C-alpha positions as a printed Julia matrix, in Angstrom:
488×3 Matrix{Float64}:
 -21.73   12.51  -14.39
 -19.97   15.66  -12.94
 -17.31   13.05  -11.43
 -17.06   11.15  -14.37
 -16.86   14.66  -16.96
 -14.04   16.38  -14.94
 -12.66   12.71  -14.99
 -12.53   13.0   -18.51
 -11.24   15.96  -19.2
  -8.33   15.46  -16.86
  -7.64   12.43  -18.95
  -7.96   14.18  -22.05
  -5.16   16.2   -21.88
  -3.18   13.95  -20.27
  -3.79   11.87  -23.35
  -1.28   14.66  -24.79
   1.26   14.57  -22.54
   1.41   10.28  -22.3
   0.81    9.32  -26.34
   2.24    5.44  -26.04
  -0.75    5.71  -23.5
  -3.43    6.3   -24.91
  -6.19    3.89  -24.78
  -6.98    0.44  -27.22
  -3.62   -0.15  -28.87
  -3.76   -0.39  -32.68
  -2.09   -3.94  -32.32
  -2.99   -5.94  -29.04
  -0.63   -7.5   -27.59
  -1.66  -11.54  -28.19
   0.34  -12.67  -25.39
  -0.03   -9.19  -22.87
  -2.23  -11.5   -19.84
  -5.91   -9.8   -19.15
  -6.38   -8.28  -15.6
  -9.7    -6.98  -15.51
 -11.17   -4.07  -13.08
 -14.59   -5.04  -12.35
 -17.37   -4.81   -9.73
 -18.27   -8.12   -7.28
 -20.38   -8.05   -4.24
 -19.2    -9.08   -1.33
 -21.12  -10.42    2.34
 -20.39   -8.52    5.02
 -21.84   -8.4     8.49
 -25.14  -10.14    7.59
 -25.49   -7.32    4.6
 -24.53   -7.88    0.71
 -22.03   -5.12   -0.12
 -20.92   -3.68   -3.78
 -16.98   -3.55   -4.53
 -14.72   -3.77   -6.96
 -12.71   -6.39   -8.53
  -8.76   -6.64  -10.16
  -8.82  -10.58  -11.25
  -7.99  -12.51  -14.34
  -9.96  -14.07  -17.29
 -10.81  -16.73  -14.86
 -11.7   -14.91  -12.1
  -8.76  -15.37  -10.01
  -8.23  -12.24   -7.79
  -4.28  -10.21   -8.23
  -1.32  -11.61  -10.43
   1.1   -14.65  -10.18
   4.21  -13.72  -12.54
   7.45  -15.29  -12.86
  10.92  -12.91  -11.74
  13.12  -12.26  -14.59
  10.22  -11.71  -16.55
   8.65   -9.13  -18.58
   5.31   -7.63  -16.82
   2.73   -7.93  -19.78
  -0.5    -6.78  -18.87
  -3.51   -5.45  -20.32
  -5.52   -3.28  -18.52
  -9.72   -3.84  -18.92
 -11.43   -1.72  -17.11
 -14.99   -3.07  -16.81
 -15.96   -1.12  -13.96
 -18.52    2.31  -14.77
 -16.06    4.57  -13.4
 -12.78    5.92  -14.9
  -9.5     4.59  -13.29
  -6.36    3.05  -12.96
  -3.87    1.24  -11.22
  -0.29    1.14   -9.19
   1.38   -1.44   -9.62
   2.66   -1.13   -5.7
   6.89   -2.64   -5.23
   7.42   -3.28   -8.93
   9.94   -0.95  -10.8
   7.76    0.37  -14.24
   8.41    3.29  -16.01
   7.33    6.41  -15.21
   4.94    6.53  -17.3
   3.48    3.41  -16.46
   3.94    4.02  -12.88
  -0.35    4.2   -12.06
  -1.18    6.88  -10.79
  -3.71    9.71  -12.14
  -2.53   12.28  -14.49
   1.31   11.4   -13.71
   1.74   11.84  -16.86
  -0.84    9.05  -18.24
  -4.74    9.73  -17.9
  -7.1     7.35  -15.76
  -8.4     4.89  -18.24
 -12.28    5.27  -19.28
 -14.69    3.13  -18.59
 -15.26    0.62  -20.67
 -11.93    0.14  -22.33
  -7.75   -0.8   -22.34
  -4.31   -0.46  -22.39
  -1.24   -2.36  -22.62
   1.2    -1.92  -20.27
   5.4    -4.14  -20.9
   8.32   -3.86  -18.47
  10.48   -5.38  -16.86
   9.57   -7.53  -13.26
  12.63   -7.95  -11.89
  13.19   -9.77   -8.81
  10.5   -12.15   -6.98
   8.76  -10.28   -4.07
   6.36   -9.69   -2.28
   3.89   -7.11   -3.58
   0.13   -5.92   -4.89
  -1.34   -3.49   -6.73
  -4.42   -1.54   -6.17
  -5.74    2.27   -7.85
  -4.23    5.78   -6.29
  -7.38    7.03   -5.58
 -10.27    7.18   -3.16
 -11.45    4.01   -5.05
  -8.21    1.77   -3.24
 -11.33    2.04   -0.01
 -13.76    0.23   -2.52
 -11.34   -2.7    -2.59
 -10.06   -1.87   -5.83
  -7.16   -3.82   -4.49
  -4.99   -7.16   -5.12
  -2.17   -8.52   -4.75
   1.12   -9.11   -7.06
   3.0   -12.03   -6.7
   6.25  -11.89   -8.78
   7.95  -15.65   -7.74
  11.47  -17.5    -8.34
  12.37  -20.46   -9.51
  13.4   -21.0    -6.41
  10.06  -20.37   -4.81
   8.35  -22.51   -7.6
  10.85  -25.75   -6.22
  10.46  -25.2    -2.71
   8.72  -27.22   -1.0
   6.71  -24.83    1.4
   3.12  -24.05    0.99
   2.26  -20.47   -0.04
  -0.87  -18.62    1.2
  -1.28  -15.27    0.33
  -3.61  -12.56    2.8
  -4.77   -8.97    1.71
  -6.16   -7.5     4.42
  -8.1    -4.04    4.4
 -10.39   -1.77    5.79
 -14.38   -1.61    4.82
 -16.79    0.84    5.51
 -20.8     0.2     3.98
 -19.96    4.64    3.71
 -18.05    5.51   -0.17
 -14.77    7.16    1.03
 -16.02   10.02   -0.1
 -18.13    9.65    3.19
 -15.35    9.2     5.18
 -13.2    11.79    3.91
 -15.68   14.4     4.72
 -16.97   13.59    7.66
 -12.91   13.88    8.38
 -13.31   16.68    7.19
 -15.76   17.85    9.48
 -18.19   18.34    6.12
 -21.49   16.59    5.95
 -21.48   13.6     3.84
 -24.19   14.82    1.77
 -22.18   17.74    0.94
 -19.61   16.49   -1.45
 -20.21   13.84   -1.48
 -18.45   11.82   -4.41
 -17.09   14.02   -6.49
 -16.46   16.72   -4.39
 -14.13   14.33   -2.61
 -12.72   12.39   -5.54
 -12.2    16.49   -6.52
 -10.67   17.31   -3.56
  -7.41   14.45   -4.09
  -6.91   15.31   -7.41
  -6.52   19.26   -7.22
  -4.41   18.31   -4.35
  -2.44   16.11   -6.69
  -2.12   18.92   -9.41
  -1.09   21.42   -6.96
   1.81   19.45   -6.23
   3.09   18.68   -9.2
   2.84   22.19  -10.36
   5.16   23.04   -7.42
   2.36   24.99   -5.19
   1.57   23.48   -1.94
  -2.08   23.11   -1.33
  -3.61   25.18    1.27
  -3.43   23.67    4.27
  -4.38   26.26    6.76
  -2.17   25.44    9.09
   0.58   28.59   10.59
   3.34   25.82   11.17
   3.93   22.17    9.56
   6.67   21.3    11.69
   4.26   21.67   15.04
   2.61   19.27   16.44
  -1.03   18.41   15.95
  -3.17   21.59   17.97
  -5.17   19.9    20.62
  -3.16   16.59   20.49
  -0.99   15.85   23.08
  -1.22   11.66   22.89
  -0.64    9.78   19.34
  -4.02    9.22   17.51
  -4.22    5.71   16.8
  -7.23    5.02   14.39
  -9.14    7.89   12.85
 -11.9     5.87   10.91
 -14.51    3.13   12.89
 -14.71    0.47    9.82
 -17.91   -1.83    9.92
 -15.09   -4.48    9.39
 -11.7    -5.6     8.69
 -11.26   -8.23    5.94
  -8.45  -10.67    5.34
  -8.78  -11.59    1.62
 -11.95  -10.43    1.17
 -13.86  -12.5     4.96
 -14.23  -11.44    8.93
 -13.32  -13.78   11.87
 -17.45  -14.93   11.37
 -16.96  -16.2     8.2
 -12.96  -17.01    8.29
 -11.34  -18.99    4.67
  -9.5   -21.89    6.35
  -6.65  -22.52    4.52
  -6.02  -27.05    4.7
  -2.53  -27.85    5.14
   0.08  -30.29    5.85
   0.65  -32.28    9.14
   3.94  -30.54    9.87
   4.52  -28.98    6.55
   6.23  -25.29    5.79
   4.19  -22.55    5.08
   5.01  -19.14    3.58
   2.88  -16.22    4.21
   2.56  -13.71    2.15
   0.77  -11.08    4.29
   0.15   -7.13    2.58
  -1.59   -4.55    3.94
  -4.04   -3.23    1.77
  -5.82   -1.37    4.44
  -6.85    2.39    3.29
  -6.25    4.11    6.89
  -5.51    0.98    9.56
  -2.19   -0.4    10.69
  -2.12   -4.46   12.25
  -0.25   -6.91   13.98
   0.1    -9.56   12.37
  -0.01  -12.77   15.02
   1.14  -16.38   14.83
   0.04  -17.97   17.96
   1.1   -20.62   19.26
   3.45  -20.64   16.81
   7.1   -19.2    16.27
   7.46  -17.99   12.78
  10.62  -16.05   10.99
  10.23  -13.25    9.13
  12.47  -13.56    6.25
  11.61  -10.56    4.13
   9.45   -7.33    4.08
   7.93   -5.49    1.2
   9.16   -8.21   -0.54
  13.0    -8.0    -0.21
  15.02  -10.34    1.95
  16.28   -9.45    4.87
  18.08  -11.86    8.01
  15.63  -13.9     9.84
  13.67  -12.54   12.61
  11.83  -14.56   14.92
   9.0   -13.78   16.54
   5.29  -14.45   17.09
   3.27  -11.22   16.08
   5.24   -8.5    13.47
   3.26   -5.22   12.95
   2.81   -4.21    9.63
   1.5    -0.31    8.64
  -0.29    0.49    5.89
   1.02   -0.27    1.75
   3.74   -2.85    3.99
   4.2    -6.1     3.22
   5.49   -9.32    5.35
   6.44  -12.76    4.86
   6.72  -14.71    7.39
   7.8   -18.69    7.33
   5.67  -20.97    9.21
   6.67  -24.88   10.84
   3.83  -26.61   12.28
   3.82  -29.02   14.72
   3.42  -32.2    13.46
   0.39  -33.74   14.4
  -3.29  -32.61   13.46
  -4.31  -28.73   14.48
  -5.55  -26.08   13.84
  -3.44  -22.37   13.51
  -5.39  -19.02   13.88
  -2.92  -15.9    11.47
  -4.72  -12.95   13.3
  -3.99   -9.35   12.37
  -4.47   -7.27   15.85
  -5.74   -3.79   14.82
  -3.96   -1.34   16.36
  -5.01    0.64   19.67
  -8.28   -1.17   19.56
  -9.91   -4.85   20.02
 -10.91   -5.11   16.27
  -9.26   -8.87   14.86
  -9.29  -10.24   11.63
  -7.58  -12.88   10.07
  -7.53  -16.83    8.52
  -7.01  -20.61    9.88
  -4.54  -22.83    8.69
  -5.69  -26.05    9.23
  -4.66  -29.79    8.51
  -7.83  -32.42    7.15
  -9.94  -33.34   10.05
  -8.74  -30.69   12.8
 -11.81  -29.1    14.41
 -12.04  -24.96   13.7
 -12.9   -23.55   16.38
 -15.05  -20.42   16.29
 -13.05  -17.32   16.46
 -14.28  -13.91   17.43
 -13.67  -10.81   15.52
 -13.17   -9.08   18.88
 -10.39   -9.77   21.47
 -10.21   -9.27   24.98
  -7.22   -6.47   24.43
  -5.92   -4.03   21.98
  -3.93   -4.18   19.59
  -0.24   -3.44   20.07
   0.35    0.32   19.17
   3.02   -0.02   16.42
   6.66    1.33   16.38
   9.84    1.07   15.19
  11.47   -2.02   17.28
  11.68   -4.13   14.51
  12.88   -1.85   11.75
  16.56   -1.54   14.16
  16.24   -5.58   14.41
  16.17   -5.87   10.7
  19.06   -6.12    8.7
  19.5    -6.24    4.91
  20.16   -9.5     3.03
  21.86   -7.32   -0.09
  22.27   -3.82    1.53
  22.84   -1.43   -1.23
  26.77   -0.12   -1.54
  27.91    2.35    1.41
  27.94    5.89   -1.16
  28.59    8.99   -0.02
  24.94   10.43   -0.84
  25.11   13.15   -3.77
  21.71   14.51   -2.47
  20.54   14.69    0.94
  16.81   16.6     2.05
  15.17   16.73    6.39
  11.52   16.48    5.37
   9.29   17.48    8.02
   5.56   15.58    8.37
   3.06   17.83   10.14
  -1.25   17.81   10.46
  -3.47   19.6    11.67
  -5.92   17.24   13.12
  -9.29   19.51   13.84
  -9.06   20.56   10.38
  -7.69   17.01    9.11
  -5.29   18.29    6.6
  -1.16   16.97    6.27
   1.57   17.89    4.31
   5.54   17.18    4.24
   8.21   20.4     4.52
   9.5    21.43    1.89
   6.63   20.74   -0.01
   8.4    21.14   -3.72
   9.41   18.87   -5.58
  12.88   16.9    -4.88
  15.11   17.41   -7.7
  17.36   15.28   -8.03
  19.71   13.42  -10.53
  20.09   10.5   -12.29
  22.74    7.94  -11.7
  23.53    9.55   -8.1
  22.82    8.7    -4.93
  19.99   10.31   -2.32
  19.25   10.97    1.34
  15.79   11.41    2.62
  16.05   12.25    6.07
  12.06   12.21    7.48
  10.84   14.14   10.29
   6.96   13.36   12.01
   5.99   16.16   13.78
   2.8    15.25   14.11
   0.62   12.84   16.64
  -0.67   10.14   13.88
   2.21    7.64   12.35
   2.74    7.66    8.98
   3.53    4.11    6.65
   5.71    6.6     3.55
   5.94    5.01    0.46
   8.52    6.32   -2.74
   7.59    5.08   -6.32
   9.93    3.65   -8.73
  12.46    2.52   -6.31
  13.76    0.43   -3.28
  15.65    2.37   -0.2
  17.1     1.34    2.9
  17.09    1.77    6.08
  20.12    3.09    6.96
  19.91    5.39   10.4
  16.5     5.56   13.22
  15.44    8.08   16.39
  19.73    8.81   16.24
  20.88    4.74   15.56
  22.69    4.19   12.26
  21.79    0.51   11.06
  21.94   -1.24    7.77
  17.9    -2.04    7.4
  16.3    -3.37    5.23
  15.56   -2.22    2.06
  11.72   -1.69    1.51
   9.52    1.12   -0.64
   7.47    1.55    2.96
   8.3     2.55    5.95
   6.68    3.45    9.26
   7.13    7.24   11.14
   5.57    6.77   14.5
   5.01    9.91   15.62
   7.93   12.87   16.44
   9.94   10.0    15.09
  13.43   10.24   12.93
  13.93    7.84    9.59
  17.15    8.55    6.52
  16.69    6.14    4.03
  18.83    6.75    1.18
  18.11    5.1    -2.92
  19.61    5.76   -5.72
  18.28    7.13   -8.89
  18.68    5.08  -11.75
  14.56    5.18  -12.83
  13.83    8.9   -14.16
  10.69   10.47  -13.88
   8.47   12.63  -11.41
   7.91   10.11   -8.88
   5.53   10.67   -5.78
   6.76   10.16   -2.09
   3.51    9.21    0.06
   2.23    8.77    3.6
   0.34    5.37    2.99
  -2.69    6.27    5.23
  -5.16    7.06    2.33
  -6.76   10.24    3.65
  -3.75   11.55    4.81
  -2.74   11.53    1.1
  -5.71   13.05   -0.16
  -5.33   16.07    1.89
  -1.89   16.53    1.06
   0.93   14.04    3.23
   3.25   13.76   -0.73
   5.36   15.36   -2.71
   7.43   13.89   -5.43
  11.38   12.66   -5.9
  12.36   14.46  -10.19
  14.88   14.17  -12.58
  15.23   13.85  -16.12
  13.64   16.31  -17.3
  10.38   15.5   -15.21
   7.79   17.85  -14.16
């Protein structure tokens, strides 16, 4: 009860800030698509697990929308917990972005809320809770199709990756922080995350306990790749013990839309014997890059086009866990083809993600060159022993509307950080001292000791989160804000 009362108190305060987002509109919009937050039961490793669901009235997960249309959605919370959904990859008005208390209150259990704003161009996106509930699979694809997508002679296959634990996310966080899992549980874990966000919105630095935020984590001399050992790794809710098998045409063309919805796990997508063409990242077109292995960190998306062989066959599409032997994935198979058993572990560890591919990417439609009006250098730091993470300087980055902003981010910790900016897309323009006309995207990886510079234009006023998409890094301090036009 404490946790629900805590969130309801926060919701009451935020309702005064953003009255247009109060639950239960006086006049419901009959044209709105219902999107339902609920619970469902999965079987993982032979055991039943209750997780969240995010589906339409026909129990189809996620949303498929038309480019250039309106996002017209009625979000209905049929779970027992207050929550909210972030539309990752879209650029809604700030008060509809879906981060609790920034500015909208969480959506109370049993209530609904309507969202209307322009969808924007086509792309592979997703939606998820911006709290620890994301770990419990409160996430789903959000695909925006163009007329060209619908007319193309091509089969679309959407793959949502996730990491899964039978433990609660609050228990996982308490373990990372060195505490007892029975010591705080759901209330303390969720409250810690909400308090961190509140502190940063109020221009205070979270209490990190670090003597300096520009030094590598104490006691660390090599990168730490994975700080949680999960019970399973999922592709569309399934492991390779019982993978999803998608029937394809002989010699057909397939567009993979791959979303890394994992909370703390990076992967490499392996297309096996088929050489694919990477045609978009984070939902935005790039000049095609051919290959059979493509890195994907948390929050990122990859669109990969495959030309299947003319004969019959089955073609595993695997996601290899970074620096470890675990793997997940789906199988493409022509009618009648034999699907061989694939193990959940491979013979060797998956590749360690670096910026090699990032330096190859070139935007199909780069941003217009312009001298930056605002420039900031940010240092990403952390202390693995205390499990605290930071962005320095920590106060919100104050900018002005209709200006060009350049962010240079330096990772001085020994863990990688996929950095995500809400409400905008940025172009990657410098990687480790090398100027490029890189991809336009919303989430860029910074491996240990790396430096990446990005630029974007301020055309969407608000108090926009900039954070690491490793859920537990964000929850323990690695988030700041880009703020303009009167936002806090």
